[in-house]
Structure formats: structure tokens, C-alpha cells
N, C-alpha and C positions, 0 to 999 in steps of 0.2 A: 826090317823093311816093312813087314806086314803090320807091325805095331805102329809105325809112322803113318802108314796109310789109314789105319783105323782112327788115329788121333786127328788126322786131317779131315776125316769125314764128319767128326763131331768134336770140336775143340774142347767141349766141356767134359769129355770122357776122362782126360788126364786129371782134372780136378775131382771128379766124382769117384774115380776108382783109386786115386792115390792121395786120399785126404791126409794121410800121415805125413806126407811131404809138404803140405801147405804150411806157410808161416802163420796162417790165421787160425789154426786149430786151437780150440779153446777160447777164442774170442767171442764174447757175448755181444750180440748186436741188439740194441734195444728195439722194442716194438714201437713203430711210429704212432703218433696221434692220428686219428681218423678225423679229418676236417675237409671242408669243401675247398676247392681250388682257391688259392689266394696268391696273387702274383708276387707278393713280397714275402710272406711268411711260410707258405707251403705250396709252391708252384707244382702243379700236377705233372709237368714235364720233367721234374727232377725225382719222380717216384717211379721205381720199376718194381713190379710185384707188390710187396707189402712193406717196403722200406724206402725211406727217402735217402737220397745220395749223401746228405750231410751226416746221417746216422751211421752209414757205412764208413765214411771218411773219418769220423770221430773214433769209431770202433777199431780201426786199424792204425790209429795213432798219428794221423796226418792233419787233424782238425785245426790246430792252432795256426800253422802256416797257411792252410787253405783259407781260413777266416780272415787273417790279416791281408792276404793277397786279394781276396774278393773285396774287402773294405777299400783298399787302395784302387782297385779296378773301378768299382762303382762310383767312387768320389771323382776319379779323374775323367770318367766318361760322362758324368752328369751334364746334361744340356747339349751333348754332342750326338747322342743316340737315344732314341725312344723318349720317354718322359723324364725330365730332370728330377722332379719330386720323387718319382718312383725309384730312380737310381739312388738317390740319397737315402730313401727308406731302406733299400736293400743293403746299402753300405752300413747303415745303423744296425740292421738286423744281424749282419755278420760280426760287427764289433760287439754288440750286446751278447751274442752267442759265445764269443771268445771270453768276454768278461765273466759271464755266468759260469762257464766251465773252469776258469781260473779260480773263481771264488769257491767253487764246490770241490776244488782239488783234482778235477779230472784232466786238466792241462798242466 
């Protein structure tokens, strides 16, 4: 019970103290490029700390499905939310990312 209370006070304790139980041990997460905020290529709201969300998603093996899903999402919402051209550029970015990873053998 004391162990549960300690974990509830800081949810990251279980990750930091039990790293051997993590399925991501040994996963190499690439360092992101340092660039200015770009709403299509590197949105600052998708970066936490020093890594972009897409880099983490790729590193844990979920990148292909994520990219295809986002390609469909941005194509289907183009013209219905925000800027149509920006949505289509985002869709192209995710599709290009998936193609590049397939060509390099990472997906």
C-alpha cells in the first residue's frame, strides 16, 4: 500500500526506478534537429524537452501507422478546419516521412 501511495505521488517513479521492466529499454531515440517553429515541419507544440513526438513514435515502432493515419486525417479535414493549404502540406509531410522511412528500411 505504501508503494502504491508513493507511485501516485509521482507517476514517473515507476518508470525511473523500474527501468528493467520497461519495453523501451535499449531503444535509441534520435536527437531532433534544432529548428525554429514551423507549423508544418516542426511545430513547437509537438516538442517536449529535447525530442519531437514523431521521433519518439518512430523509436517505439508506431511510426508507420501514425503517419498514414495523420495523412488521412489532414487530407479529410482540409478546408474544414484551419488553413486548407497548411492541412495538405501536413498530410504531405507525414506521407513523405513514411516514404523516407520505408526507403531507408526503418519501417
